[in-house]
ZAMARGU-4260 file (C-alpha; in steps of 0.2 Angstrom, whole numbers, plus 5000, padded with zeros to 4 digits):
<rodrens>
0) 4960/4940/4839 | 4969/4953/4851 | 4969/4952/4869 | 4961/4965/4880 | 4979/4970/4885
5) 4982/4973/4867 | 4968/4982/4863 | 4972/4994/4878 | 4989/4996/4872 | 4983/5000/4854
10) 4972/5013/4861 | 4985/5021/4872 | 4997/5021/4856 | 4985/5034/4848 | 4985/5046/4861
15) 4998/5060/4859 | 5012/5058/4872 | 5009/5076/4879 | 4991/5071/4884 | 4995/5054/4890
20) 4991/5053/4909 | 4993/5037/4920 | 4982/5045/4934 | 4966/5034/4928 | 4957/5027/4942
25) 4946/5016/4931 | 4961/5008/4922 | 4969/5004/4939 | 4952/4997/4945 | 4952/4986/4928
30) 4970/4981/4930 | 4973/4988/4912 | 4985/5002/4916 | 5002/4994/4912 | 5002/4999/4893
35) 5002/5017/4900 | 5018/5014/4910 | 5025/5004/4896 | 5024/5018/4884 | 5030/5031/4896
40) 5046/5021/4901 | 5050/5019/4883 | 5046/5036/4876 | 5045/5048/4890 | 5051/5042/4907
45) 5052/5059/4915 | 5034/5065/4908 | 5024/5080/4912 | 5005/5081/4910 | 4992/5094/4915
50) 4978/5081/4920 | 4960/5088/4920 | 4956/5078/4936 | 4972/5078/4945 | 4980/5094/4939
55) 4999/5096/4933 | 5012/5084/4938 | 5028/5074/4932 | 5028/5056/4931 | 5044/5046/4935
60) 5041/5028/4928 | 5059/5021/4928 | 5066/5011/4943 | 5083/5020/4943 | 5075/5038/4941
65) 5063/5035/4956 | 5079/5030/4967 | 5088/5045/4961 | 5072/5057/4967 | 5069/5048/4983
70) 5088/5049/4987 | 5088/5068/4984 | 5076/5073/4998 | 5084/5091/4998 | 5078/5094/4981
75) 5062/5084/4981 | 5052/5087/4997 | 5039/5077/5005 | 5033/5092/5016 | 5019/5097/5004
80) 5010/5079/5004 | 5015/5062/4997 | 4998/5057/4988 | 4992/5063/4971 | 4975/5069/4975
85) 4961/5074/4963 | 4957/5092/4962 | 4939/5087/4970 | 4948/5078/4984 | 4959/5093/4988
90) 4943/5104/4988 | 4934/5092/5001 | 4949/5088/5011 | 4949/5089/5030 | 4957/5105/5034
95) 4970/5099/5047 | 4986/5112/5051 | 4998/5098/5050 | 5004/5083/5040 | 5010/5065/5047
100) 5028/5062/5049 | 5030/5054/5032 | 5026/5070/5025 | 5040/5079/5033 | 5058/5081/5029
105) 5073/5080/5040 | 5077/5082/5054 | 5058/5082/5060 | 5054/5067/5049 | 5068/5056/5058
110) 5064/5062/5076 | 5046/5057/5075 | 5049/5041/5064 | 5061/5035/5077 | 5048/5036/5091
115) 5039/5021/5085 | 5053/5010/5078 | 5054/4999/5093 | 5036/4992/5088 | 5044/4986/5071
120) 5062/4982/5078 | 5068/4964/5074 | 5067/4959/5093 | 5049/4963/5093 | 5045/4955/5077
125) 5052/4939/5085 | 5040/4942/5099 | 5025/4945/5087 | 5028/4929/5078 | 5018/4916/5089
130) 5004/4928/5091 | 5003/4931/5072 | 5004/4912/5069 | 4990/4908/5081 | 4978/4921/5073
135) 4983/4915/5055 | 4978/4897/5061 | 4963/4902/5069 | 4957/4912/5053 | 4961/4898/5042
140) 4954/4884/5053 | 4937/4894/5052 | 4936/4895/5033 | 4922/4885/5024 | 4927/4870/5013
145) 4918/4867/4997 | 4909/4885/4997 | 4913/4900/4989 | 4918/4915/5000 | 4927/4931/5000
150) 4945/4929/5004 | 4947/4948/5006 | 4934/4948/5019 | 4938/4932/5029 | 4956/4931/5028
155) 4965/4947/5022 | 4955/4960/5032 | 4954/4948/5048 | 4973/4945/5050 | 4977/4963/5047
160) 4964/4970/5058 | 4968/4959/5072 | 4987/4964/5070 | 4982/4983/5069 | 4972/4982/5085
165) 4986/4974/5095 | 4999/4987/5089 | 4987/5000/5093 | 4980/4992/5109 | 4962/4994/5102
170) 4948/4983/5107 | 4949/4967/5097 | 4930/4967/5096 | 4930/4983/5088 | 4945/4979/5076
175) 4934/4980/5059 | 4931/4998/5064 | 4949/5002/5060 | 4947/4992/5042 | 4932/5003/5040
180) 4940/5019/5045 | 4955/5016/5033 | 4944/5012/5020 | 4934/5028/5022 | 4951/5038/5022
185) 4958/5030/5007 | 4943/5029/4995 | 4933/5043/4986 | 4914/5043/4988 | 4905/5030/4978
190) 4920/5018/4977 | 4921/5013/4996 | 4910/5012/5011 | 4903/5030/5009 | 4894/5038/4995
195) 4896/5057/4998 | 4909/5069/5004 | 4897/5074/5018 | 4896/5056/5023 | 4915/5054/5022
200) 4918/5069/5033 | 4905/5062/5046 | 4914/5046/5047 | 4931/5054/5047 | 4925/5064/5063
205) 4921/5048/5072 | 4937/5041/5068 | 4946/5057/5075 | 4935/5056/5091 | 4940/5037/5094
210) 4958/5040/5092 | 4958/5057/5103 | 4949/5046/5117 | 4963/5034/5115 | 4975/5048/5117
215) 4968/5054/5133 | 4967/5036/5140 | 4986/5034/5137 | 4991/5051/5143 | 4983/5046/5161
220) 4992/5029/5161 | 5011/5025/5162 | 5020/5022/5146 | 5016/5005/5137 | 5022/4997/5122
225) 5008/5001/5109 | 5009/5014/5095 | 4997/5026/5103 | 5007/5026/5120 | 5023/5028/5111
230) 5016/5043/5101 | 5009/5051/5118 | 5024/5048/5128 | 5038/5049/5116 | 5050/5063/5118
235) 5047/5071/5100 | 5029/5067/5099 | 5021/5069/5116 | 5019/5089/5114 | 5012/5089/5096
240) 4996/5097/5094 | 4979/5088/5090 | 4980/5090/5071 | 4998/5082/5071 | 4993/5067/5081
245) 4977/5065/5070 | 4989/5065/5055 | 5001/5052/5062 | 4986/5040/5068 | 4979/5041/5051
250) 4996/5036/5043 | 4998/5022/5055 | 4980/5016/5052 | 4982/5015/5033 | 5000/5009/5033
255) 4995/4995/5045 | 4981/4990/5035 | 4982/4991/5016 | 4999/4985/5012 | 4998/4968/5020
260) 4980/4966/5018 | 4981/4968/4998 | 4997/4959/4995 | 4989/4944/5004 | 4974/4944/4992
265) 4986/4949/4978 | 4998/4934/4981 | 4983/4922/4980 | 4976/4930/4965 | 4993/4929/4956
270) 4996/4910/4961 | 4980/4907/4952 | 4984/4917/4937 | 5002/4907/4936 | 4996/4889/4942
275) 5013/4882/4939 | 5020/4893/4951 | 5007/4888/4963 | 5012/4869/4960 | 5030/4874/4963
280) 5026/4882/4979 | 5017/4867/4986 | 5030/4855/4980 | 5043/4867/4989 | 5037/4878/5004
285) 5055/4883/5006 | 5051/4895/4992 | 5038/4905/5003 | 5051/4920/5007 | 5055/4921/4988
290) 5036/4920/4984 | 5032/4934/4997 | 5045/4945/4989 | 5039/4942/4972 | 5020/4945/4977
295) 5025/4961/4984 | 5033/4966/4968 | 5019/4960/4958 | 5005/4967/4968 | 5014/4984/4972
300) 5000/4989/4985 | 5006/5008/4985 | 5006/5012/4967 | 5015/5029/4969 | 5021/5043/4981
305) 5024/5062/4976 | 5037/5073/4980 | 5038/5093/4977 | 5053/5101/4969 | 5061/5113/4981
310) 5072/5121/4967 | 5074/5119/4948 | 5081/5102/4945 | 5086/5093/4929 | 5082/5075/4927
315) 5085/5065/4911 | 5087/5083/4902 | 5070/5088/4909 | 5069/5104/4919 | 5058/5101/4934
320) 5054/5118/4942 | 5053/5123/4961 | 5035/5119/4967 | 5031/5106/4953 | 5024/5090/4959
325) 5033/5074/4955 | 5024/5057/4955 | 5035/5042/4959 | 5026/5027/4951 | 5032/5012/4960
330) 5019/5002/4951 | 5029/5006/4935 | 5046/5004/4942 | 5041/4986/4947 | 5039/4983/4929
335) 5054/4990/4923 | 5063/4977/4912 | 5079/4986/4913 | 5080/4980/4932 | 5068/4966/4932
340) 5070/4952/4919 | 5054/4947/4911 | 5043/4958/4923 | 5026/4953/4917 | 5029/4935/4923
345) 5026/4930/4942 | 5040/4919/4946 | 5042/4914/4964 | 5060/4908/4963 | 5068/4923/4954
350) 5087/4923/4956 | 5086/4942/4963 | 5067/4944/4969 | 5071/4960/4980 | 5075/4976/4968
355) 5057/4981/4970 | 5051/4998/4976 | 5035/4993/4984 | 5040/4999/5000 | 5049/5016/4993
360) 5067/5020/4995 | 5079/5030/5007 | 5073/5039/5022 | 5054/5037/5018 | 5056/5018/5015
365) 5040/5010/5024 | 5046/5007/5042 | 5032/4993/5043 | 5039/4983/5029 | 5047/4969/5040
370) 5030/4967/5050 | 5021/4965/5032 | 5034/4953/5026 | 5032/4943/5042 | 5013/4942/5042
375) 5014/4937/5023 | 5026/4923/5026 | 5016/4916/5041 | 5000/4916/5033 | 5007/4906/5018
380) 5016/4893/5029 | 4999/4890/5038 | 4990/4890/5021 | 5002/4876/5014 | 4999/4866/5030
385) 4980/4866/5028 | 4975/4867/5010 | 4981/4857/4994 | 4972/4870/4983 | 4963/4887/4985
390) 4954/4892/4968 | 4949/4909/4962 | 4931/4907/4957 | 4926/4924/4950 | 4932/4940/4944
395) 4941/4951/4958 | 4934/4967/4962 | 4949/4980/4963 | 4951/4996/4972 | 4946/5012/4962
400) 4961/5021/4965 | 4977/5028/4958 | 4987/5026/4975 | 4981/5010/4983 | 4982/4994/4973
405) 4971/4983/4982 | 4956/4970/4981 | 4939/4975/4987 | 4933/4956/4985 | 4941/4940/4979
410) 4929/4925/4977 | 4938/4909/4981 | 4934/4890/4985 | 4944/4879/4995 | 4939/4861/4988
415) 4947/4851/5004 | 4958/4851/5018 | 4974/4842/5019
</rodrens>
């Protein structure tokens, strides 16, 4: 009897290559998308398709090709967006005049990015470590023993929302508003907290009102060490207009939430899928840093970024014309067997666990990667101190998205404390 993966692979083989599109939300949600990328890497790693839902785009699926595109920011620009949006999403998008700093090219990109770098500088990460550990302990000590609960809700969302509220100097008692707004921004109606485009626009307006209020409060106060204050008082961001500020805050909200939150859940799910690795970790907690790196690769919480060609450019013999969208599929690069041996195995003590592209590459590499890694490391150090076992007890519900690879829920049980 064939496995579900083999059945999907067989069905994918029957699709003419010119019609094969990896932009399939339902397959991402079902975690069955990998056979699509396996075929594209093997047969057409620089692949053009005119997708009926997302429109025309090129898919770049090999690790080294993605590095080449990200390195050539003059030919492949971020200025026209970094997310593959459906035609419907584009039609219903909030009409703001500007993009966030990740959707900029040099020199503007570097100037605005530099404004908030002190928050994620190594010296500040050292300062944050005791606070992260204290909160991780608080969360883990409150978990029920012997009862099923949702790990996403009680652990992953809690830790990331606490940290995000700290970075924004947002009231801790209202921190779940940040999680909610992030989910509103990143999910299509019907697959997140909203059910219609009208409701989505209404909730986004509430988010905008809240962050504009924060902006005015910081303007009236001396500079402080939080992201809002840095944007408000920073040399290269203090004079940006309302739309630019809103876009930058939206980026920080999503970036501070999704990557860490989804890898916390993904790491636990992977360790349950590969129980021998879980036993290996419990026997040797010194493997936590390597396990965290492998979990980031395995989960790849951001599935893709896009670039737009600024001029006709050839890649692997294919002519990408000026103005065409190029999708960099990190989720495929992180299963590329030319770079990562045995990529479909989750191995927490890989000889080289860090060639992954989950945080991007080059000038646009995620500036919060150090903080994300730190939070993941600390939460697992604290988990191993407390629990000999955490069992996934039901089918995870995954995010319905071609961009964010996350978990909406992950039912688990903790049989006992140490």
